[in-house]
C-alpha atoms as one frame of an Amber mdcrd trajectory, in Angstrom:
protein
  66.406 160.373  55.399  66.833 159.780  51.651  70.593 160.246  52.039  70.692
 157.618  54.781  68.796 155.153  52.578  71.204 155.825  49.706  74.167 155.086
  51.987  72.552 151.849  53.124  71.941 150.734  49.534  75.509 151.611  48.553
  76.823 149.640  51.501  74.651 146.677  50.486  75.948 146.902  46.906  79.564
 146.764  48.121  78.726 143.914  50.457  77.039 141.986  47.632  80.101 142.401
  45.381  82.393 141.170  48.156  80.073 138.200  48.708  80.276 137.222  45.042
  84.076 137.428  45.238  83.967 135.268  48.359  81.843 132.660  46.577  84.306
 132.549  43.693  87.247 132.251  46.084  85.491 129.452  47.955  84.760 127.654
  44.683  88.448 127.835  43.763  89.333 126.614  47.263  87.133 123.523  46.877
  88.624 122.911  43.444  92.156 123.089  44.859  91.169 120.720  47.670  89.984
 118.213  45.091  93.252 118.609  43.176  95.269 118.176  46.380  93.330 115.018
  47.231  94.105 113.559  43.802  97.786 114.489  44.143  97.921 112.878  47.590
  96.450 109.633  46.273  98.845 109.695  43.321 101.882 110.245  45.581 100.814
 107.506  48.009 100.279 104.951  45.237 103.561 105.958  43.566 105.485 105.505
  46.828 103.955 102.043  47.312 104.888 101.088  43.761 108.404 102.483  44.207
 108.881 100.447  47.387 107.780  97.267  45.654 110.056  97.796  42.652 113.007
  98.820  44.849 112.594  95.639  46.880 112.687  93.515  43.742 115.639  95.462
  42.351 117.505  95.163  45.647 117.174  91.356  45.580 118.506  91.296  42.030
 121.423  93.617  42.881 122.540  91.326  45.735 123.400  88.664  43.162 126.192
  90.837  41.808 129.189  91.689  43.970 130.803  93.627  41.133 130.186  94.447
  37.480 132.006  93.174  34.381 133.868  96.474  34.135 135.057  99.181  36.490
 132.342 101.543  35.285 129.630  98.935  35.872 130.994  98.240  39.368 130.947
 101.942  40.177 127.366 102.311  38.940 126.337  99.208  40.898 127.766 100.554
  44.168 126.164 103.937  43.571 122.814 102.263  42.926 123.061 100.210  46.146
 123.833 103.335  48.189 120.832 105.168  46.742 118.573 102.160  47.389 119.621
 102.216  51.061 118.878 105.951  51.340 115.539 105.823  49.525 113.407 104.585
  52.507 114.327 107.733  54.462 113.214 109.861  51.520 109.905 107.977  51.383
 109.461 108.499  55.131 109.902 112.261  54.719 107.391 112.314  51.858 104.794
 110.287  53.752 105.012 112.663  56.711 102.964 115.123  54.610 100.554 112.591
  53.117  97.360 111.198  54.696  97.963 107.836  56.335  95.774 105.172  57.846
  95.542 105.362  61.611  97.155 102.631  63.652  95.118 100.163  65.676  95.085
 102.339  68.806  94.000 105.531  67.024  91.433 103.588  65.010  89.888 102.248
  68.216  89.861 105.687  69.875  89.159 108.074  66.979  87.982 105.856  64.139
  89.156 106.602  60.599  89.571 110.354  61.149  92.512 111.777  59.196  94.983
 113.204  61.740  97.795 114.032  59.297  98.956 117.662  59.433  99.936 118.843
  55.966 102.539 121.545  56.658 105.539 122.035  58.919 103.996 124.983  60.761
 101.001 122.887  61.846 103.248 120.009  62.917 105.447 122.339  64.939 102.427
 124.047  66.534 100.917 120.686  67.541 104.223 119.481  68.975 104.602 122.739
  70.890 101.052 122.464  72.258 101.779 118.850  73.271 104.794 119.955  75.307
 102.801 122.755  76.981 100.022 120.295  77.825 102.558 117.998  79.486 104.029
 120.895  81.473 100.636 122.144  82.698  99.432 118.698  83.813 102.822 117.816
  85.283 102.800 120.924  87.490  99.253 120.110  88.641 100.220 116.500  89.420
 103.357 117.609  91.256 101.394 120.024  93.466  98.656 117.433  94.003 101.221
 114.809  95.091 102.913 117.305  97.407  99.609 118.214  99.095  98.573 114.564
  99.491 101.960 113.637 100.945 102.224 116.403 103.558  98.739 117.750 104.276
  95.936 115.380 103.208  95.484 111.695 103.984  92.090 110.741 102.568  91.568
 107.785 100.231  89.040 109.804  98.227  91.632 112.503  97.468  94.159 109.810
  96.519  91.577 108.354  94.129  91.198 111.752  92.423  94.976 111.935  91.965
  95.124 108.415  90.513  92.183 109.126  88.200  93.963 112.265  86.998  97.078
 110.173  86.332  95.052 107.634  84.317  93.470 110.404  82.230  96.835 112.142
  81.758  98.690 109.060  80.505  95.801 107.955  78.269  95.704 111.430  76.724
  99.474 111.336  76.217  99.264 108.037  74.336  96.646 109.493  71.964  98.650
 112.665  71.323 101.870 110.703  70.836 100.158 108.390  68.348  99.088 111.472
  66.374 102.657 112.814  66.508 104.040 109.488  65.254 101.513 109.532  62.399
 102.877 112.976  61.501 106.484 111.822  61.362 107.635 112.206  64.954 110.511
 109.886  65.807 109.371 109.120  69.348 111.103 106.008  70.646 108.717 103.090
  70.933 109.637 102.375  74.544 108.474 105.787  75.777 105.042 105.221  74.258
 104.902 101.783  75.903 106.079 103.455  79.132 102.982 105.663  79.119 100.687
 102.684  78.447 102.165 100.860  81.453 101.973 104.016  83.586  98.279 104.378
  82.723  97.724 100.737  83.717  99.698 101.226  86.945  97.672 104.321  87.861
  94.479 102.374  87.175  95.638  99.613  89.531  96.385 102.191  92.234  92.942
 103.701  91.656  91.218 100.363  92.349  93.362  99.472  95.380  91.062  99.478
  98.437  92.054 101.327 101.578  93.890  99.094 104.040  97.159  98.502 105.870
  99.060  97.454 102.732  97.829 100.490 100.806  98.780 102.834 103.645 102.220
 101.186 103.834 102.970 102.028 100.215 100.958 105.258  99.853 103.673 107.750
 100.814 106.267 105.967  98.685 104.023 106.202  95.635 103.274 109.879  96.294
 107.008 110.600  96.651 107.660 108.746  93.388 104.864 110.663  91.642 106.224
 113.993  92.919 109.781 113.149  91.860 108.714 111.963  88.402 106.661 115.135
  87.865 109.654 117.251  88.878 111.910 115.427  86.393 109.311 115.872  83.645
 109.235 119.627  84.340 112.982 119.719  83.749 112.465 117.678  80.580 109.981
 120.240  79.285 112.591 122.993  79.222 115.028 120.657  77.500 112.389 119.577
  74.974 111.196 123.118  74.289 114.791 124.240  73.761 115.341 121.473  71.207
 111.985 122.207  69.604 112.607 125.890  68.996 116.240 125.347  68.123 115.825
 122.485  65.670 112.151 122.814  64.648 111.856 119.055  64.427 109.424 116.408
  65.659 112.066 114.338  67.434 111.706 113.519  71.109 114.297 112.591  73.730
 113.873 111.604  77.350 116.157 111.700  80.386 114.517 109.037  82.525 117.723
 107.393  83.718 117.321 108.725  87.291 113.906 107.120  87.765 115.220 103.566
  87.407 116.432 103.589  91.024 112.971 104.518  92.287 111.322 101.872  90.126
 113.706  99.175  91.362 112.954 100.041  94.987 109.197 100.086  94.365 109.275
  96.716  92.619 111.297  95.178  95.474 108.941  96.689  98.037 105.875  95.238
  96.306 107.549  91.848  95.941 108.250  91.720  99.682 104.694  92.847 100.448
 103.336  90.044  98.254 105.163  87.497 100.451 103.300  88.600 103.564 100.626
  86.110 104.726  98.042  88.892 105.175  98.524  90.087 101.596  95.341  89.287
  99.663  95.227  92.323  97.351  95.923  91.476  93.689  97.063  95.077  93.195
 100.335  94.313  95.005 101.472  91.770  92.407 100.294  93.925  89.472 102.158
  96.978  90.785 105.289  94.886  91.346 105.228  93.578  87.763 104.531  97.062
  86.366 107.446  98.644  88.219 109.890  95.896  87.229 108.883  96.289  83.558
 109.315 100.073  83.811 112.709  99.597  85.444 113.962  97.173  82.797 112.658
  99.288  79.923 114.141 102.533  81.258 117.439 100.870  82.174 118.086  99.215
  78.812 116.805 102.215  76.842 119.122 104.497  78.818 122.058 102.172  78.115
 121.203 102.204  74.404 121.034 106.026  74.363 124.381 106.348  76.198 125.967
 103.845  73.811 124.619 105.755  70.821 125.888 109.076  72.215 129.370 107.660
  72.827 129.438 106.090  69.380 128.430 109.329  67.652 130.950 111.291  69.736
 133.748 108.922  68.727 132.785 109.211  65.066 132.945 113.033  65.021 136.769
 113.310  65.001 136.917 110.779  62.156 134.449 112.778  60.081 136.499 115.929
  60.667
């Protein structure tokens, strides 16, 4: 009995020593956090000051096409090149510094700091974002397939549309966080998800009727096809993510423009019918035509950029 008590007291003594070490470690941790916060504020203010001074210096440098001597001209050209490259350096620095949330994140989350401070955390969040898209896309694809072939109830359609609204709204929040952390997501694809959320909301409020039933299967087929394309995109995105370990994002939405053109034309013709009194028809038509135009011109810009970079490769070699 006495031996057992001695063992307990010895164990408590060891535990107490470890606790004191833990307290000291935690104190140092809080101290380092305070130091990091001061360094972050110093870096942010220094970057702002650098930007202001570079802007002033750039305006002054434009007055001089060349220097009074060859050496001055060389230094002037070198300075101009470095001034042009400096914004990219600032962008890379700010990717690891706390930043103010944009209007959308401020409305949704408030002033919560969403900046991830190391590359591992950024990569993990990007990876989790892609897995989230894959999981929800598979669910939406199966849901659309079931509604198209097996179920024809307005209540089930409403659940699908509500899921689409929630999915696209969640995507916009996650993408805003990624952009805050340095992701180079093209602006159109973020706008695309805003419009898709609005479109799904319009479909959710569309009452059951002849016009809704006329378009229902077309919308379900479009939803199924888009989910299938997004599944293919996931494997492309994940391959780029693990291969490059970057926060860039690319999309291959060029095939969907045909569907969106047909849907917009269909809604426009439906709106001309005398029995058409549903405002959802016009809203869906406008949404699809905007999606078509955005995807079409963005795809053209991407193809043009790819061809331009491909033509420049032999020259660089």
